[in-house]
N, C-alpha and C positions, 0 to 999 in steps of 0.2 A: 504494499499500499504506499502511496506517496501523495504528497500535496503538490499538485501540478501547477505550473505557471503558464499553462496554455491560456489562450484568450477565448472567452465565450461571449457571444453577442446574440441579439435578436434583430430580425428584420420584419417589419410589419407594414401593412398598407394594401390598398386595392391592386397595386401593380407589382407586388412583391415577387410573384411567380415569373412574370416577364423579365423583371430586373435580374433575378438570379439565373434565369435560363440564358441570359446573355453571357454570364460569367463562368458558368460550369457546363460540361457536356452531358451531365446525367439527367435523366427524365424525372424531375421532381414532382410533376403533376401526377405521376403514377403512384407516388407514396401515399399511404393512408395516414391519417392523423396519428401522431406519436410513433411513427416509423422512421428509421434513420437510414442513411446511405453514406458511404465514403464517396468523396468526389475530389476534384481538383479545381483550383482557381487558375484560370487561363489568361495569358497575355495575347496580344494581337497576332502572334506567330504560332500559337498553340503550345507555347512553353508553359511550364508549371510554376506559377508564382508561389503556391503553397498547396499542400493537401489538407483536407478538412472533412469534418463530420457534419452532416446536415440532418436535422430532425424537423419534420413537418409537424407543427403543433396544430395548425388549422390552415384553411385556404389562404388566410391573410397573415399568417405568422410562422416564421421559421427560426429555429435555434441552431447556431453554428459554432463549432469549436475549431480554432486554428492554432498554429504553433506559435509559441512565445517568441522564438527567434525571428519570425517573419511578421511580427506585430505591425511595425511601421509601414512595411511594404503592402501588407494586406489592407490596412486602414486607408492608406493613400489610394489604392486601387478601387476599393469600395466607393470612396468619395468621388473619385474622378469619373466613375461610370454612373453615378446617380445624377440624372439630368432633370428630375422634377421632384415635387413635394409629395408624390403619391406613394413614396417608399420612405420609411423611417428606419434609421440604423441606430440601435441602442447598444452601447458597450456596457457589459455587465461588470463594471470595475468593482462593484461592492460585493460580488459573488466570489466564493471560493470553489475550486474544482479539485475533487479528490478522486483518485483512481484506486479501486480495490480489485486486485487481480489474483487469480489462482483457483485451483480446484475446490477449495473450501470457502470461497468468497460468498457464495449464495447462502450457506448456513450461517455464516457470521453476520451478514447484513440482515438476514431474515429475523434474527433475534432483536434487532433494533428498529424495525420499521413496521408500519401498519399495512404496507403493500404486500400482496401475495406474490412472491417472486416466482413461484412455479408457473404463474400465468404470464410472466414477462419473458418472452423469447428473445433470442439474439437479434439485435437490430431494432428493438422496440424500447419505448420509454414510458414512464408514468410519473405523476406527481404524488408525493406522499409525505407523511411525517417520518423523520428519522431521528432517533435518540432525543425526542421531544422538540425537534426543530421542524416547523411547518414549511410547506411550499417548496420542498426539495425535489428536484428533477433527477430521477434515477434512470440511467440508460444502460441497458445490458449490451456489453461489447468490450472491446479492448484490443491489445496488440501483443499478447504474449503467447498465443496459441492455446490458451486455457480459457475457462470461464472468467467473467469479470464484469465490473460495473464502473461507469463514470457517474459521479455524484456532484451535481451543481447545487451549491448551498448559498442562500442569501445571508450576507453579513459575515464579518470576521468572527464574531462570537459564536455564531452557529457552526462555522467551519471548524473552529478549534474544538468545540464541544463534540461534534461528530467524530473528528479525528481521534480525540482522546477516548471516546466510547469504543471505537473500533480497536484501538491499541490495547484495551483491557482484555481482549481475547489473546490467549497464548498462541493462536494460530496466525496472528497478524504481526508482521514485522515491517519496519520502514525500509524502503528501498530507494536508491538513487537512480540517476539517469544511466549510469553504466550498466546496472542490472536491466533496466528497461531496454537498452540498446542491444545487449547480448540476447535477450529473450526475443526481441523483434527480429534479429538476424536469424536465430534458430527457426523462427516461424516463417521466414521468407517474406517479411513485410518491409515495405519501403521506409526509408528515413530521409527527410528533406535535408539537402545539403550533401548527401552521399549518393543516393539513388535517384533523387529528383532535384531539378533546378530549372531555371527559366529558359534553358536551352534544350530541355528534354521534353518531348511530347508524351502524353499518356500511353501511346502505342509503343514508343521506344522504351518506356519504363515497365512494360508488361502489364499495363492497366487498361487494356482495351475493353475489358468487361464492364468498366464503369462509363464507357462512352455509349450513349443511347443511339442505336442505329436508325431510329425514327426521328431524330432531331437534326435541324440545320440552324444556321444563323448565329451560333455562339462565336465568341472570339476565337480566332485561329481555326475556324471550321475547315477552310480549304486545305490548310496544311495537314490537319489531322485526317481529313478524308484521303489525301494522297498517301499518308502513312498507312491507313487502313487498307488501301488498295495496293500497298507495297510498291508504290511508284518511286518513292524517295527514301524509304527507310534504310539507312546504312548501319544503324546501331540497334541493339536490343539488350535489355537487362537480362542476365542469366545468373543462376545460382551456382556456387562452387562449394564442394564439400572438402573441408580441410582436415587431414588426418594427422594426429600426433602433436597438434598445437592448437591453442585457442585462436579463434578467428579475430583479427584486428583490422582496423581501417587501413586501407592501402592508399598511399599518396604517391603519385607519379610526378616527378619533377623534370 
């Protein structure tokens, strides 16, 4: 379990779907309320500004989590692409975001919440009380290859309270970013700045499954279409199995 510094925000308004559909290649209209999808924030050439989790709360409200290291670039891009007042961008700076990951996460969290977690499938979310804190958004998902939850909590006091309540379980230990990165690597999941950047398309990154085949008109569409048709793709992310040594980041100079 770790206290994450990722950035969570809400987008609301009558034109929110059209706005987000210009920025990402995923079909958000197909999402049911409180369902989530991984997606990528695109630049005009189809490169990846950031990877992000998008949860549809209603037809006029979406909840998005982005990476802390890309905060300034993401916010600037969101603002530059917002051309009217029919979409509002709310940074949830007063919220804490806690990730609880691992095969025992469901049992630990269930003891603290009013939500029935057995009804919460992977990629779905619900609002509930956790450890006496109300209006907490619980999303089932993660990046470790195991079961897990992302918990968005209003206020510092509530975030500290829930974190301390989770740590009362002997099954829960604090983990830093190095542990996250090694687990992510073992699960074959992308990490921004290593596998993804503004010069890499979703197709080159091996993320073609999140590009909706029924959509057009998003930023970088023509470049991504060419990559899908294998007209210009010269690179492709692949996995390597390292024997006899722990895997480390590789830097070529």
